[in-house]
PQR file with spaces between the fields and no chain letter, atoms N, CA, C, O and H, PARSE charges and radii, in Angstrom:
ATOM       1  N    MET     1       0.842   -1.183    0.000 -0.4000 1.5000
ATOM       2  CA   MET     1       0.000    0.000    0.000 -0.0000 2.0000
ATOM       3  C    MET     1       0.884    1.242    0.000  0.5500 1.7000
ATOM       4  O    MET     1       1.790    1.350    0.827 -0.5500 1.4000
ATOM       5  N    PRO     2       0.642    2.165   -0.898 -0.5600 1.5000
ATOM       6  CA   PRO     2       1.467    3.382   -0.959  0.2800 2.0000
ATOM       7  C    PRO     2       1.248    4.288    0.246  0.5500 1.7000
ATOM       8  O    PRO     2       0.228    4.206    0.931 -0.5500 1.4000
ATOM       9  N    ALA     3       2.208    5.136    0.481 -0.4000 1.5000
ATOM      10  CA   ALA     3       2.150    6.046    1.626 -0.0000 2.0000
ATOM      11  C    ALA     3       1.097    7.129    1.401  0.5500 1.7000
ATOM      12  O    ALA     3       0.891    7.596    0.281 -0.5500 1.4000
ATOM      13  H    ALA     3       3.036    5.203   -0.075  0.4000 1.0000
ATOM      14  N    SER     4       0.442    7.513    2.487 -0.4000 1.5000
ATOM      15  CA   SER     4      -0.561    8.572    2.408 -0.0000 2.0000
ATOM      16  C    SER     4       0.133    9.938    2.400  0.5500 1.7000
ATOM      17  O    SER     4       1.346   10.037    2.585 -0.5500 1.4000
ATOM      18  H    SER     4       0.610    7.134    3.397  0.4000 1.0000
ATOM      19  N    ARG     5      -0.644   10.956    2.186 -0.4000 1.5000
ATOM      20  CA   ARG     5      -0.097   12.316    2.143 -0.0000 2.0000
ATOM      21  C    ARG     5       0.503   12.706    3.492  0.5500 1.7000
ATOM      22  O    ARG     5       1.561   13.333    3.548 -0.5500 1.4000
ATOM      23  H    ARG     5      -1.629   10.875    2.035  0.4000 1.0000
ATOM      24  N    LYS     6      -0.183   12.328    4.588 -0.4000 1.5000
ATOM      25  CA   LYS     6       0.315   12.641    5.931 -0.0000 2.0000
ATOM      26  C    LYS     6       1.638   11.937    6.198  0.5500 1.7000
ATOM      27  O    LYS     6       2.552   12.519    6.782 -0.5500 1.4000
ATOM      28  H    LYS     6      -1.042   11.818    4.543  0.4000 1.0000
ATOM      29  N    GLN     7       1.735   10.681    5.768 -0.4000 1.5000
ATOM      30  CA   GLN     7       2.958    9.915    5.976 -0.0000 2.0000
ATOM      31  C    GLN     7       4.115   10.530    5.205  0.5500 1.7000
ATOM      32  O    GLN     7       5.231   10.614    5.719 -0.5500 1.4000
ATOM      33  H    GLN     7       0.993   10.208    5.294  0.4000 1.0000
ATOM      34  N    LYS     8       3.859   10.958    3.985 -0.4000 1.5000
ATOM      35  CA   LYS     8       4.903   11.584    3.168 -0.0000 2.0000
ATOM      36  C    LYS     8       5.397   12.877    3.814  0.5500 1.7000
ATOM      37  O    LYS     8       6.593   13.168    3.814 -0.5500 1.4000
ATOM      38  H    LYS     8       2.953   10.891    3.568  0.4000 1.0000
ATOM      39  N    ARG     9       4.451   13.654    4.369 -0.4000 1.5000
ATOM      40  CA   ARG     9       4.824   14.904    5.043 -0.0000 2.0000
ATOM      41  C    ARG     9       5.709   14.647    6.248  0.5500 1.7000
ATOM      42  O    ARG     9       6.674   15.370    6.492 -0.5500 1.4000
ATOM      43  H    ARG     9       3.479   13.418    4.369  0.4000 1.0000
ATOM      44  N    LYS    10       5.366   13.600    7.004 -0.4000 1.5000
ATOM      45  CA   LYS    10       6.131   13.263    8.206 -0.0000 2.0000
ATOM      46  C    LYS    10       7.549   12.854    7.835  0.5500 1.7000
ATOM      47  O    LYS    10       8.509   13.279    8.478 -0.5500 1.4000
ATOM      48  H    LYS    10       4.582   13.013    6.806  0.4000 1.0000
ATOM      49  N    VAL    11       7.683   12.032    6.800 -0.4000 1.5000
ATOM      50  CA   VAL    11       9.003   11.594    6.346 -0.0000 2.0000
ATOM      51  C    VAL    11       9.821   12.805    5.896  0.5500 1.7000
ATOM      52  O    VAL    11      11.003   12.920    6.219 -0.5500 1.4000
ATOM      53  H    VAL    11       6.903   11.687    6.278  0.4000 1.0000
ATOM      54  N    LYS    12       9.184   13.699    5.155 -0.4000 1.5000
ATOM      55  CA   LYS    12       9.867   14.903    4.668 -0.0000 2.0000
ATOM      56  C    LYS    12      10.364   15.754    5.835  0.5500 1.7000
ATOM      57  O    LYS    12      11.479   16.275    5.805 -0.5500 1.4000
ATOM      58  H    LYS    12       8.224   13.606    4.893  0.4000 1.0000
ATOM      59  N    LYS    13       9.522   15.889    6.866 -0.4000 1.5000
ATOM      60  CA   LYS    13       9.879   16.696    8.040 -0.0000 2.0000
ATOM      61  C    LYS    13      11.066   16.089    8.784  0.5500 1.7000
ATOM      62  O    LYS    13      11.993   16.798    9.175 -0.5500 1.4000
ATOM      63  H    LYS    13       8.616   15.466    6.891  0.4000 1.0000
ATOM      64  N    VAL    14      11.028   14.771    8.976 -0.4000 1.5000
ATOM      65  CA   VAL    14      12.107   14.093    9.704 -0.0000 2.0000
ATOM      66  C    VAL    14      13.417   14.178    8.923  0.5500 1.7000
ATOM      67  O    VAL    14      14.471   14.431    9.508 -0.5500 1.4000
ATOM      68  H    VAL    14      10.275   14.195    8.659  0.4000 1.0000
ATOM      69  N    MET    15      13.359   13.971    7.621 -0.4000 1.5000
ATOM      70  CA   MET    15      14.580   14.031    6.809 -0.0000 2.0000
ATOM      71  C    MET    15      15.137   15.462    6.774  0.5500 1.7000
ATOM      72  O    MET    15      16.350   15.656    6.700 -0.5500 1.4000
ATOM      73  H    MET    15      12.504   13.766    7.146  0.4000 1.0000
ATOM      74  N    HIS    16      14.254   16.450    6.828 -0.4000 1.5000
ATOM      75  CA   HIS    16      14.692   17.846    6.881 -0.0000 2.0000
ATOM      76  C    HIS    16      15.453   18.099    8.186  0.5500 1.7000
ATOM      77  O    HIS    16      16.493   18.759    8.193 -0.5500 1.4000
ATOM      78  H    HIS    16      13.268   16.292    6.888  0.4000 1.0000
ATOM      79  N    GLU    17      14.919   17.564    9.287 -0.4000 1.5000
ATOM      80  CA   GLU    17      15.599   17.702   10.582 -0.0000 2.0000
ATOM      81  C    GLU    17      16.978   17.041   10.527  0.5500 1.7000
ATOM      82  O    GLU    17      17.956   17.573   11.053 -0.5500 1.4000
ATOM      83  H    GLU    17      14.074   17.028    9.281  0.4000 1.0000
ATOM      84  N    PHE    18      17.039   15.885    9.889 -0.4000 1.5000
ATOM      85  CA   PHE    18      18.319   15.170    9.775 -0.0000 2.0000
ATOM      86  C    PHE    18      19.339   16.005    9.005  0.5500 1.7000
ATOM      87  O    PHE    18      20.491   16.124    9.422 -0.5500 1.4000
ATOM      88  H    PHE    18      16.245   15.452    9.461  0.4000 1.0000
ATOM      89  N    LYS    19      18.919   16.574    7.899 -0.4000 1.5000
ATOM      90  CA   LYS    19      19.826   17.375    7.076 -0.0000 2.0000
ATOM      91  C    LYS    19      20.339   18.604    7.817  0.5500 1.7000
ATOM      92  O    LYS    19      21.474   19.033    7.609 -0.5500 1.4000
ATOM      93  H    LYS    19      17.983   16.477    7.560  0.4000 1.0000
ATOM      94  N    ARG    20      19.498   19.170    8.684 -0.4000 1.5000
ATOM      95  CA   ARG    20      19.887   20.351    9.459 -0.0000 2.0000
ATOM      96  C    ARG    20      20.668   19.985   10.720  0.5500 1.7000
ATOM      97  O    ARG    20      21.182   20.863   11.413 -0.5500 1.4000
ATOM      98  H    ARG    20      18.576   18.822    8.853  0.4000 1.0000
ATOM      99  N    GLY    21      20.757   18.685   11.016 -0.4000 1.5000
ATOM     100  CA   GLY    21      21.495   18.248   12.207 -0.0000 2.0000
ATOM     101  C    GLY    21      20.695   18.363   13.488  0.5500 1.7000
ATOM     102  O    GLY    21      21.269   18.448   14.573 -0.5500 1.4000
ATOM     103  H    GLY    21      20.339   17.972   10.454  0.4000 1.0000
ATOM     104  N    GLN    22      19.363   18.368   13.374 -0.4000 1.5000
ATOM     105  CA   GLN    22      18.506   18.536   14.538 -0.0000 2.0000
ATOM     106  C    GLN    22      17.807   17.251   14.956  0.5500 1.7000
ATOM     107  O    GLN    22      17.160   17.217   16.003 -0.5500 1.4000
ATOM     108  H    GLN    22      18.897   18.298   12.492  0.4000 1.0000
ATOM     109  N    LEU    23      17.922   16.196   14.161 -0.4000 1.5000
ATOM     110  CA   LEU    23      17.239   14.939   14.464 -0.0000 2.0000
ATOM     111  C    LEU    23      17.991   14.197   15.558  0.5500 1.7000
ATOM     112  O    LEU    23      19.202   13.996   15.469 -0.5500 1.4000
ATOM     113  H    LEU    23      18.447   16.223   13.310  0.4000 1.0000
ATOM     114  N    LYS    24      17.257   13.792   16.595 -0.4000 1.5000
ATOM     115  CA   LYS    24      17.884   13.107   17.718 -0.0000 2.0000
ATOM     116  C    LYS    24      17.270   11.730   17.895  0.5500 1.7000
ATOM     117  O    LYS    24      16.081   11.520   17.651 -0.5500 1.4000
ATOM     118  H    LYS    24      16.273   13.956   16.667  0.4000 1.0000
ATOM     119  N    SER    25      18.100   10.807   18.319 -0.4000 1.5000
ATOM     120  CA   SER    25      17.672    9.442   18.581 -0.0000 2.0000
ATOM     121  C    SER    25      17.451    9.290   20.076  0.5500 1.7000
ATOM     122  O    SER    25      18.365    9.524   20.867 -0.5500 1.4000
ATOM     123  H    SER    25      19.066   10.977   18.517  0.4000 1.0000
ATOM     124  N    GLY    26      16.259    8.904   20.464 -0.4000 1.5000
ATOM     125  CA   GLY    26      15.961    8.766   21.883 -0.0000 2.0000
ATOM     126  C    GLY    26      15.665   10.118   22.493  0.5500 1.7000
ATOM     127  O    GLY    26      14.508   10.418   22.786 -0.5500 1.4000
ATOM     128  H    GLY    26      15.517    8.713   19.821  0.4000 1.0000
ATOM     129  N    GLY    27      16.659   10.926   22.688 -0.4000 1.5000
ATOM     130  CA   GLY    27      16.436   12.241   23.264 -0.0000 2.0000
ATOM     131  C    GLY    27      17.702   13.067   23.305  0.5500 1.7000
ATOM     132  O    GLY    27      17.650   14.296   23.352 -0.5500 1.4000
ATOM     133  H    GLY    27      17.599   10.682   22.449  0.4000 1.0000
ATOM     134  N    ARG    28      18.858   12.383   23.288 -0.4000 1.5000
ATOM     135  CA   ARG    28      20.109   13.122   23.436 -0.0000 2.0000
ATOM     136  C    ARG    28      21.006   13.074   22.210  0.5500 1.7000
ATOM     137  O    ARG    28      21.463   14.108   21.723 -0.5500 1.4000
ATOM     138  H    ARG    28      18.900   11.384   23.251  0.4000 1.0000
ATOM     139  N    ARG    29      21.255   11.873   21.717 -0.4000 1.5000
ATOM     140  CA   ARG    29      22.229   11.713   20.636 -0.0000 2.0000
ATOM     141  C    ARG    29      21.694   12.166   19.287  0.5500 1.7000
ATOM     142  O    ARG    29      20.560   11.854   18.922 -0.5500 1.4000
ATOM     143  H    ARG    29      20.884   11.032   22.112  0.4000 1.0000
ATOM     144  N    LYS    30      22.509   12.895   18.555 -0.4000 1.5000
ATOM     145  CA   LYS    30      22.139   13.323   17.222 -0.0000 2.0000
ATOM     146  C    LYS    30      22.330   12.152   16.261  0.5500 1.7000
ATOM     147  O    LYS    30      23.280   11.379   16.385 -0.5500 1.4000
ATOM     148  H    LYS    30      23.430   13.147   18.851  0.4000 1.0000
ATOM     149  N    VAL    31      21.423   12.037   15.314 -0.4000 1.5000
ATOM     150  CA   VAL    31      21.500   10.971   14.324 -0.0000 2.0000
ATOM     151  C    VAL    31      22.507   11.380   13.259  0.5500 1.7000
ATOM     152  O    VAL    31      22.417   12.469   12.694 -0.5500 1.4000
ATOM     153  H    VAL    31      20.652   12.665   15.214  0.4000 1.0000
ATOM     154  N    LYS    32      23.473   10.496   12.987 -0.4000 1.5000
ATOM     155  CA   LYS    32      24.502   10.795   12.000 -0.0000 2.0000
ATOM     156  C    LYS    32      24.337    9.959   10.737  0.5500 1.7000
ATOM     157  O    LYS    32      24.832   10.332    9.673 -0.5500 1.4000
ATOM     158  H    LYS    32      23.546    9.611   13.447  0.4000 1.0000
ATOM     159  N    SER    33      23.650    8.844   10.850 -0.4000 1.5000
ATOM     160  CA   SER    33      23.482    7.922    9.736 -0.0000 2.0000
ATOM     161  C    SER    33      22.190    8.208    8.976  0.5500 1.7000
ATOM     162  O    SER    33      21.127    8.368    9.576 -0.5500 1.4000
ATOM     163  H    SER    33      23.248    8.541   11.714  0.4000 1.0000
ATOM     164  N    ARG    34      22.295    8.268    7.656 -0.4000 1.5000
ATOM     165  CA   ARG    34      21.111    8.502    6.830 -0.0000 2.0000
ATOM     166  C    ARG    34      20.147    7.322    6.939  0.5500 1.7000
ATOM     167  O    ARG    34      18.930    7.509    6.944 -0.5500 1.4000
ATOM     168  H    ARG    34      23.158    8.138    7.168  0.4000 1.0000
ATOM     169  N    LYS    35      20.690    6.115    7.027 -0.4000 1.5000
ATOM     170  CA   LYS    35      19.852    4.917    7.156 -0.0000 2.0000
ATOM     171  C    LYS    35      19.029    4.965    8.438  0.5500 1.7000
ATOM     172  O    LYS    35      17.857    4.589    8.444 -0.5500 1.4000
ATOM     173  H    LYS    35      21.679    5.964    7.023  0.4000 1.0000
ATOM     174  N    GLN    36      19.640    5.425    9.511 -0.4000 1.5000
ATOM     175  CA   GLN    36      18.929    5.525   10.782 -0.0000 2.0000
ATOM     176  C    GLN    36      17.841    6.599   10.689  0.5500 1.7000
ATOM     177  O    GLN    36      16.757    6.438   11.250 -0.5500 1.4000
ATOM     178  H    GLN    36      20.592    5.730    9.506  0.4000 1.0000
ATOM     179  N    ALA    37      18.127    7.681    9.988 -0.4000 1.5000
ATOM     180  CA   ALA    37      17.146    8.744    9.816 -0.0000 2.0000
ATOM     181  C    ALA    37      15.939    8.237    9.033  0.5500 1.7000
ATOM     182  O    ALA    37      14.800    8.571    9.358 -0.5500 1.4000
ATOM     183  H    ALA    37      19.007    7.812    9.531  0.4000 1.0000
ATOM     184  N    VAL    38      16.186    7.437    8.009 -0.4000 1.5000
ATOM     185  CA   VAL    38      15.097    6.869    7.218 -0.0000 2.0000
ATOM     186  C    VAL    38      14.265    5.930    8.082  0.5500 1.7000
ATOM     187  O    VAL    38      13.037    5.932    8.004 -0.5500 1.4000
ATOM     188  H    VAL    38      17.111    7.166    7.745  0.4000 1.0000
ATOM     189  N    ALA    39      14.938    5.125    8.910 -0.4000 1.5000
ATOM     190  CA   ALA    39      14.224    4.201    9.796 -0.0000 2.0000
ATOM     191  C    ALA    39      13.342    4.953   10.789  0.5500 1.7000
ATOM     192  O    ALA    39      12.216    4.535   11.060 -0.5500 1.4000
ATOM     193  H    ALA    39      15.936    5.123    8.973  0.4000 1.0000
ATOM     194  N    ILE    40      13.842    6.044   11.322 -0.4000 1.5000
ATOM     195  CA   ILE    40      13.068    6.868   12.260 -0.0000 2.0000
ATOM     196  C    ILE    40      11.858    7.477   11.542  0.5500 1.7000
ATOM     197  O    ILE    40      10.751    7.496   12.079 -0.5500 1.4000
ATOM     198  H    ILE    40      14.757    6.383   11.101  0.4000 1.0000
ATOM     199  N    ALA    41      12.083    7.969   10.333 -0.4000 1.5000
ATOM     200  CA   ALA    41      11.011    8.587    9.554 -0.0000 2.0000
ATOM     201  C    ALA    41       9.917    7.574    9.244  0.5500 1.7000
ATOM     202  O    ALA    41       8.732    7.882    9.373 -0.5500 1.4000
ATOM     203  H    ALA    41      12.983    7.954    9.897  0.4000 1.0000
ATOM     204  N    MET    42      10.302    6.372    8.837 -0.4000 1.5000
ATOM     205  CA   MET    42       9.319    5.329    8.517 -0.0000 2.0000
ATOM     206  C    MET    42       8.545    4.922    9.769  0.5500 1.7000
ATOM     207  O    MET    42       7.337    4.690    9.719 -0.5500 1.4000
ATOM     208  H    MET    42      11.264    6.122    8.732  0.4000 1.0000
ATOM     209  N    SER    43       9.257    4.841   10.884 -0.4000 1.5000
ATOM     210  CA   SER    43       8.626    4.440   12.133 -0.0000 2.0000
ATOM     211  C    SER    43       7.612    5.492   12.597  0.5500 1.7000
ATOM     212  O    SER    43       6.491    5.154   12.976 -0.5500 1.4000
ATOM     213  H    SER    43      10.238    5.029   10.925  0.4000 1.0000
ATOM     214  N    GLU    44       8.006    6.746   12.565 -0.4000 1.5000
ATOM     215  CA   GLU    44       7.135    7.821   13.023 -0.0000 2.0000
ATOM     216  C    GLU    44       5.905    7.996   12.135  0.5500 1.7000
ATOM     217  O    GLU    44       4.833    8.363   12.617 -0.5500 1.4000
ATOM     218  H    GLU    44       8.917    7.020   12.257  0.4000 1.0000
ATOM     219  N    SER    45       6.061    7.731   10.837 -0.4000 1.5000
ATOM     220  CA   SER    45       4.934    7.908    9.931 -0.0000 2.0000
ATOM     221  C    SER    45       4.033    6.677    9.887  0.5500 1.7000
ATOM     222  O    SER    45       2.952    6.719    9.300 -0.5500 1.4000
ATOM     223  H    SER    45       6.931    7.432   10.446  0.4000 1.0000
ATOM     224  N    GLY    46       4.474    5.581   10.506 -0.4000 1.5000
ATOM     225  CA   GLY    46       3.645    4.377   10.565 -0.0000 2.0000
ATOM     226  C    GLY    46       3.790    3.469    9.374  0.5500 1.7000
ATOM     227  O    GLY    46       2.958    2.584    9.175 -0.5500 1.4000
ATOM     228  H    GLY    46       5.352    5.547   10.983  0.4000 1.0000
ATOM     229  N    GLN    47       4.820    3.656    8.576 -0.4000 1.5000
ATOM     230  CA   GLN    47       5.016    2.830    7.394 -0.0000 2.0000
ATOM     231  C    GLN    47       5.786    1.550    7.692  0.5500 1.7000
ATOM     232  O    GLN    47       5.815    0.641    6.863 -0.5500 1.4000
ATOM     233  H    GLN    47       5.496    4.375    8.738  0.4000 1.0000
ATOM     234  N    SER    48       6.400    1.468    8.847 -0.4000 1.5000
ATOM     235  CA   SER    48       7.226    0.306    9.152 -0.0000 2.0000
ATOM     236  C    SER    48       6.449   -0.792    9.871  0.5500 1.7000
ATOM     237  O    SER    48       6.999   -1.853   10.164 -0.5500 1.4000
ATOM     238  H    SER    48       6.376    2.207    9.521  0.4000 1.0000
ATOM     239  N    ARG    49       5.184   -0.542   10.153 -0.4000 1.5000
ATOM     240  CA   ARG    49       4.380   -1.538   10.868 -0.0000 2.0000
ATOM     241  C    ARG    49       3.963   -2.661    9.932  0.5500 1.7000
ATOM     242  O    ARG    49       3.687   -2.443    8.753 -0.5500 1.4000
ATOM     243  H    ARG    49       4.738    0.321    9.915  0.4000 1.0000
ATOM     244  N    LYS    50       3.926   -3.869   10.488 -0.4000 1.5000
ATOM     245  CA   LYS    50       3.479   -5.011    9.694 -0.0000 2.0000
ATOM     246  C    LYS    50       1.973   -4.936    9.529  0.5500 1.7000
ATOM     247  O    LYS    50       1.246   -4.633   10.475 -0.5500 1.4000
ATOM     248  H    LYS    50       4.151   -4.046   11.446  0.4000 1.0000
ATOM     249  N    LYS    51       1.519   -5.212    8.334 -0.4000 1.5000
ATOM     250  CA   LYS    51       0.095   -5.212    8.060 -0.0000 2.0000
ATOM     251  C    LYS    51      -0.348   -6.652    7.793  0.5500 1.7000
ATOM     252  O    LYS    51       0.352   -7.386    7.096 -0.5500 1.4000
ATOM     253  H    LYS    51       2.110   -5.459    7.565  0.4000 1.0000
ATOM     254  N    PRO    52      -1.487   -7.067    8.329 -0.5600 1.5000
ATOM     255  CA   PRO    52      -1.943   -8.438    8.094  0.2800 2.0000
ATOM     256  C    PRO    52      -2.291   -8.656    6.621  0.5500 1.7000
ATOM     257  O    PRO    52      -2.798   -7.756    5.950 -0.5500 1.4000
ATOM     258  N    LYS    53      -2.012   -9.854    6.135 -0.4000 1.5000
ATOM     259  CA   LYS    53      -2.325  -10.167    4.748 -0.0000 2.0000
ATOM     260  C    LYS    53      -3.830  -10.389    4.609  0.5500 1.7000
ATOM     261  O    LYS    53      -4.444  -11.072    5.428 -0.5500 1.4000
ATOM     262  H    LYS    53      -1.601  -10.584    6.680  0.4000 1.0000
ATOM     263  N    ALA    54      -4.403   -9.816    3.583 -0.4000 1.5000
ATOM     264  CA   ALA    54      -5.838   -9.917    3.368 -0.0000 2.0000
ATOM     265  C    ALA    54      -6.201  -11.317    2.874  0.5500 1.7000
ATOM     266  O    ALA    54      -5.458  -11.935    2.110 -0.5500 1.4000
ATOM     267  H    ALA    54      -3.903   -9.261    2.918  0.4000 1.0000
ATOM     268  N    GLY    55      -7.349  -11.799    3.322 -0.4000 1.5000
ATOM     269  CA   GLY    55      -7.854  -13.066    2.818 -0.0000 2.0000
ATOM     270  C    GLY    55      -7.367  -14.296    3.557  0.5500 1.7000
ATOM     271  O    GLY    55      -7.736  -15.411    3.188 -0.5500 1.4000
ATOM     272  H    GLY    55      -7.953  -11.298    3.942  0.4000 1.0000
ATOM     273  N    ARG    56      -6.564  -14.135    4.572 -0.4000 1.5000
ATOM     274  CA   ARG    56      -6.063  -15.293    5.313 -0.0000 2.0000
ATOM     275  C    ARG    56      -6.722  -15.337    6.684  0.5500 1.7000
ATOM     276  O    ARG    56      -6.613  -14.396    7.470 -0.5500 1.4000
ATOM     277  H    ARG    56      -6.264  -13.229    4.872  0.4000 1.0000
ATOM     278  N    LYS    57      -7.392  -16.418    6.953 -0.4000 1.5000
ATOM     279  CA   LYS    57      -8.011  -16.613    8.254 -0.0000 2.0000
ATOM     280  C    LYS    57      -7.564  -17.956    8.799  0.5500 1.7000
ATOM     281  O    LYS    57      -7.367  -18.910    8.047 -0.5500 1.4000
ATOM     282  H    LYS    57      -7.481  -17.183    6.315  0.4000 1.0000
ATOM     283  N    LYS    58      -7.409  -18.018   10.081 -0.4000 1.5000
ATOM     284  CA   LYS    58      -7.023  -19.270   10.711 -0.0000 2.0000
ATOM     285  C    LYS    58      -8.252  -20.131   10.947  0.5500 1.7000
ATOM     286  O    LYS    58      -9.270  -19.653   11.448 -0.5500 1.4000
ATOM     287  H    LYS    58      -7.569  -17.242   10.692  0.4000 1.0000
ATOM     288  N    ALA    59      -8.152  -21.383   10.590 -0.4000 1.5000
ATOM     289  CA   ALA    59      -9.236  -22.328   10.836 -0.0000 2.0000
ATOM     290  C    ALA    59      -8.882  -23.136   12.067  0.5500 1.7000
ATOM     291  O    ALA    59      -7.914  -23.896   12.067 -0.5500 1.4000
ATOM     292  H    ALA    59      -7.325  -21.771   10.183  0.4000 1.0000
ATOM     293  N    TRP    60      -9.666  -22.968   13.108 -0.4000 1.5000
ATOM     294  CA   TRP    60      -9.410  -23.687   14.350 -0.0000 2.0000
ATOM     295  C    TRP    60     -10.140  -25.018   14.323  0.5500 1.7000
ATOM     296  O    TRP    60     -11.322  -25.095   13.988 -0.5500 1.4000
ATOM     297  H    TRP    60     -10.452  -22.350   13.108  0.4000 1.0000
ATOM     298  N    LYS    61      -9.424  -26.041   14.676 -0.4000 1.5000
ATOM     299  CA   LYS    61     -10.018  -27.375   14.730 -0.0000 2.0000
ATOM     300  C    LYS    61     -10.147  -27.812   16.174  0.5500 1.7000
ATOM     301  O    LYS    61      -9.237  -27.626   16.982 -0.5500 1.4000
ATOM     302  H    LYS    61      -8.464  -25.979   14.949  0.4000 1.0000
ATOM     303  N    LYS    62     -11.286  -28.394   16.484 -0.4000 1.5000
ATOM     304  CA   LYS    62     -11.484  -28.897   17.839 -0.0000 2.0000
ATOM     305  C    LYS    62     -10.994  -30.348   17.902  0.5500 1.7000
ATOM     306  O    LYS    62     -11.246  -31.154   17.006 -0.5500 1.4000
ATOM     307  H    LYS    62     -12.026  -28.545   15.828  0.4000 1.0000
ATOM     308  N    LYS    63     -10.296  -30.643   18.980 -0.4000 1.5000
ATOM     309  CA   LYS    63      -9.827  -32.014   19.172 -0.0000 2.0000
ATOM     310  C    LYS    63     -10.929  -32.836   19.811  0.5500 1.7000
ATOM     311  O    LYS    63     -11.588  -32.390   20.750 -0.5500 1.4000
ATOM     312  H    LYS    63     -10.091  -29.988   19.708  0.4000 1.0000
ATOM     313  N    ALA    64     -11.122  -34.028   19.299 -0.4000 1.5000
ATOM     314  CA   ALA    64     -12.109  -34.940   19.885 -0.0000 2.0000
ATOM     315  C    ALA    64     -11.486  -35.634   21.086  0.5500 1.7000
ATOM     316  O    ALA    64     -10.357  -36.119   21.018 -0.5500 1.4000
ATOM     317  H    ALA    64     -10.586  -34.391   18.536  0.4000 1.0000
ATOM     318  N    GLY    65     -12.209  -35.677   22.157 -0.4000 1.5000
ATOM     319  CA   GLY    65     -11.629  -36.407   23.265 -0.0000 2.0000
ATOM     320  C    GLY    65     -11.910  -35.819   24.537  0.5500 1.7000
ATOM     321  O    GLY    65     -11.477  -36.337   25.566 -0.5500 1.4000
ATOM     322  H    GLY    65     -13.126  -35.282   22.213  0.4000 1.0000
């Protein structure tokens, strides 16, 4: 599923902070790695969450006995 407009804005904002040297990991350390900045952006925008696959349901079987 493609990213929504809100998600794209969030990623843009986080990457802008990274470029300016204002993005922090946790609360104190500045992020120096671009890969880490991308991971933070994806996490904050909700794109890194696992989504359930459509059409798959578990069939529960009862044991006789």
